[in-house]
Each structure stands twice: as C-alpha cells, then as structure tokens.
C-alpha angles and dihedrals in degrees: 000000000000114000115243112261093256092050090051092050091047092049092051092047093053092044090050090052093057126110139152122277141214120191106237092194097048112151115179089204094066112073096211090057121096129182089247099035141303141316139204121263094234135034120262118272105265089209088073103064119206121229109287093243091050124207101011092044088054093054091044089056090051093048091051089052088049094053110034121094093257094227094134091056098049116125119265089227134011115288106239123233137188135206111257116253092240093168091059094037094055097041097042115109102134107047129068108239137168122204119192110225091175141282105006097335115110140163108225116192109197103206093245099082094270118124114203126188117208119208093332113204117166096163126125088233134029089223144092088245133071093215105041138037134069106329123218109257094187126035114243110285087224119032122223087244092053097053121110114233108298116224101186136010120206120203121197098191148330105270116122093246089058106029115050118179094198092050095047092046088053092049091047089059097045120136113275096027138298123303123241113267116217112193143163117260113291097022087082087065089049092052091050091053099041111023117020101036093241098314119133102185096102099038125095116183122200137189122210114298090012114137128204126190123226127175094324097321129107114219114199126190108212133199115250133163109264141099140231138229145139094185136021088259104053100057111160091354088130129043125251131201152151121256133229119194111194139176135155106297101011136057124185127193124198114190101199104191117326145156116225106267141145086275086088092061090047090054093046090054093057099044132058095225130288130262091208137013140180111209130176120249102168141077095043098133130116095048094243090061085074091079083067104030136024129242118234089260091055091044091057088047088054089048092054096042093050089047096234120178097204128011131188121210114229140167094065136089097034115061119023096234102153134037096258121091108275092241094049094092095072093049092051091045091058091055093044090053092052093045093051098039097245115147120244094245092051093065120022144141128246130219117248104273094019122134121211116205119186090213093052091042091053090052093050089049090051090049092051090049093048090051093059115102 
C-alpha cells in the first residue's frame, strides 16, 4: 500500500535529517552508557511485544498516527478546561502549586518563590513539520504570555511532545533574562545548537542519579525505561529521565515518559516518598507502546510504590499520541484506582489550566468530611 503524500514527505524529511552519532559523554564505567548513546537499565518487558518487523514498523506506526485524521481517537465528550487563576499564579511565592498546561507541560511553583516549567510545549503540533504530526486538541491551559517569570526549565527527553524548539526559544528570551535549563546528557548540546546560540551559561546537564542545587532546591535526574529520538537515525543519542524536585518539607516527582520497570523500585529505595507527582496515563495503546509509556493501571502502581500522597495524571487529552481515545486515560485511571484501593483524591486529573494546591485540596477534603453525617 502506498503511503499518503504527507506520510511520504514526513518519512523523507526524517530520513534526510539522519546522521551517525558518537556519544561525547561516553563513560565505560556506567552501564547505561554506549559509545553511540545510551541504554535502559533493564530489559524491555517481554509481555509487551514489539511490532514483528521491529524498528521500521514502529516508525511506520508512528507516522500513520501522525498523518491520519485522528477521528478514532477523538474524545467521547468535550474535554473540560478552566481559566487559569492568574492572580494566584503571579502572586504565589509561598505555596506549592501545580498548574497543568497540557500533555506533559506543567508550571510547578515550589513554595519557595521558584517557578519551574516541566517539558514546556506550546506548539500546535508535536512534530518537526507544520502540516503533519499529532495536532493539539486543546489549547495550552496557560499561554506563554500568561506565565510568571520562569526560573528553571526541566526537560525529560528529546521527543517532540516534550522538547519544543520554539517554546524554549521564547523562554530563553523572556523578560528579565533566560531561565536555567536542566537537561539529560546530550540535550545540552542540542540546546546550544538550537536555542542559546552556542552559549552554555544557563544550561546544566545531568546523568542518572546526578543532583543539581538551585535556590534551596535539589533537582535529581532519575533513571526510567524509555528512549529518545528526533529522527529515525538518532535513537538514544541523548539521555532521558524522570525528575525529582526536593526541599525540606516537600518532594515532587515528574515521570516524563516511562515504561514500567525495576527503576521504580530503585527510585523508591532512595527517596522517602513524595508529596506530589505527575505521572503519565496516556498513549498506552497499542500494547507495545507500554515498553515506552505506562497504562493507568501501571501509573497507579507507580503511585503506590513511590509512596506518593497525591498524583496528577498527565500525557492525555492534548496530543493524540496513542491509538486509544485521548480521553480514555482518566476512565481507565478510575478503574485502576478502585482495583488497587487508592482513593479518588490521591490520584486524579486536572482540567487544562487548572492549578492544584495541597493546602486548598486539604481544606476541600476537610469540608467533605465535616459534611458527612
């Protein structure tokens, strides 16, 4: 069967972008390092088979997702949004708060006056092309022009739905000076080439288990089971990871993209639980996607194993990345919570533009408990 014209153009564009890679940070003493890039700590889950043709079939499936009309993945009902509470967001310097921009993009306010953006993508498409690729179903819940000054940006990996050149260029030019970019190994070089004009002053690169200190916070890059690429020819040339942002009295976990693996147990062994987490619950169909993403059931398992007090489901409702409907994740999350005995207010989803505040959530829970006979 002949590929549609857009799919053919996309394929040729990606092929033309390819080149060979040498890992400039290769360290033979680190098992996840390779001369040409990086590798996961643990083997892929054999229960989640890969396409029988392997690598090229995987890319063909992604290209089909990028070029079909997406009608089979439309939500069953309109996905609700709220107007962002800009007055609170711009005044807040003392309270931890998490605002969902969409997909994996969040504004995390640490409660110490530091504003952090996670995987900021404000583009219309999560793609290298303007005419093809996953198209945004919901506008950003918080526009670039509505952001407070951003102090730090954390990037989990290089995929287009998590790493946007236009968004990062805009942030680099923000009023008051650029934020500090914290990135996995190799993405620092990408930033130099594509965002900062060769300058390194505002870039901090980390390997797995590395920790950086920033204005009273500890920023940890953590190992998770995933991969990286921006073309078919640079697979795993840059590192990927989850993030933990910790300070006395509050720990936050951001999963980025991950498949369920023993890495979760390794993280749990090093941290004494988390007060808040953002964990992916979308793009888990077809089943072989679950070597790269987690299902809602696995997300709830991660929530429990990491001993998280409150988790927010992300990676759904914005870009149609998997083959399930883009609002299927929250429905499956509800079933997974019930099956695993997790309360509704312990793992939930936000509306685009909504801010979650532990203090406000605690007051709402107290009010519900007081109202019971």
